[in-house]
Each structure stands twice: as structure tokens, then as C-alpha cells.
C-alpha positions as CSV (number, residue, x, y, z in Angstrom):
1,M,-11.7,-31.6,18.4
2,E,-8.3,-32.0,16.8
3,I,-5.6,-29.4,16.8
4,N,-5.9,-29.0,13.0
5,E,-9.6,-28.0,13.4
6,K,-8.8,-25.2,15.9
7,M,-6.1,-23.6,13.7
8,A,-7.0,-21.1,11.1
9,K,-6.5,-22.3,7.6
10,K,-3.9,-20.5,5.5
11,K,-5.1,-19.0,2.3
12,E,-3.9,-20.9,-0.7
13,L,-1.5,-18.7,-2.7
14,K,-2.3,-18.2,-6.3
15,P,0.5,-17.6,-8.8
16,S,0.6,-14.0,-9.9
17,P,-0.7,-13.5,-13.4
18,N,2.2,-11.2,-14.1
19,P,5.5,-12.2,-12.4
20,V,6.9,-8.7,-13.0
21,L,4.3,-7.3,-10.6
22,L,5.1,-9.8,-7.8
23,R,5.9,-7.8,-4.6
24,K,9.1,-9.1,-3.2
25,H,10.7,-6.0,-1.7
26,R,9.6,-5.2,1.8
27,Q,9.6,-1.6,3.0
28,I,9.3,-0.9,6.8
29,F,8.7,2.5,8.3
30,T,7.7,3.8,11.7
31,L,5.1,6.3,12.8
32,N,4.9,8.4,15.9
33,D,1.9,8.1,18.2
34,K,-0.1,11.0,16.6
35,E,0.6,9.6,13.0
36,N,-0.4,6.1,14.1
37,N,-3.6,7.4,15.7
38,A,-4.5,9.5,12.7
39,L,-4.0,6.5,10.4
40,N,-6.0,4.2,12.6
41,R,-8.9,6.7,12.9
42,F,-8.9,7.1,9.1
43,I,-9.0,3.3,8.6
44,E,-11.8,2.9,11.1
45,K,-13.8,5.9,9.8
46,Y,-13.6,4.9,6.1
47,K,-13.8,1.1,6.8
48,V,-10.6,0.3,5.0
49,K,-10.4,-3.5,4.8
50,N,-6.8,-3.9,3.7
51,K,-4.4,-1.6,5.6
52,S,-1.3,-2.6,3.6
53,K,-3.1,-2.1,0.3
54,F,-4.4,1.3,1.4
55,I,-0.9,2.5,2.5
56,R,0.7,1.2,-0.7
57,E,-1.8,2.7,-3.0
58,T,-1.8,6.1,-1.2
59,L,2.0,6.2,-1.2
60,M,2.3,5.2,-4.9
61,T,-0.4,7.7,-5.9
62,E,1.5,10.5,-4.3
63,I,4.9,9.4,-5.8
64,L,3.5,9.1,-9.3
65,R,1.7,12.5,-9.0
66,K,5.0,14.1,-7.9
67,L,7.1,12.5,-10.6
68,D,4.5,13.5,-13.2
69,A,4.5,17.1,-12.0
70,D,8.4,17.2,-12.1
71,Q,8.6,16.0,-15.7
72,P,9.8,18.7,-18.1
73,T,7.3,19.6,-20.8
74,L,7.8,21.0,-24.3
75,F,6.7,24.5,-23.3
76,D,8.5,24.9,-20.0
77,N,11.2,27.1,-21.5
78,I,8.9,29.4,-23.5
79,K,7.9,32.6,-21.8
């Protein structure tokens, strides 16, 4: 068996259909032991297949919800 047969094949990268949505900014954060255990328990319990996607979608959902709630509305000043 050759070395090439033993190595896992890399997925072929497909060009993004929308270059504006290409993810090129890496964000790194750390968790304490309890946070990490809770995240891992959730991922295992709900069979999350893509941890990065799950964290990104959860984070962005909360950010967009908060920004939407903070937007002034037409009737905020009327009492």
C-alpha cells in the first residue's frame, strides 16, 4: 500500500457562489472547563454534525436578535 492510499483525501474546494459571503476573518475565543463541557454535551445530545457552523449560527442569531431589539422604532417616543 502506498503512502498516498493511507492519507485521507482533502475535500475539493468549490468557489463560493457569492464572493461577498466568503468567510475570511477568523475569530478565536476560549471557554472554561464548565462552558466547554456544556457545549460538548449539547453537541453530543443533539447530534450536531458541524460544531463550527453551530457556534457561528448560534452567535449570529443572538447578535442579529439583539441588534433588531435595539433599533429605534417610529412609536418609541410616543407615550
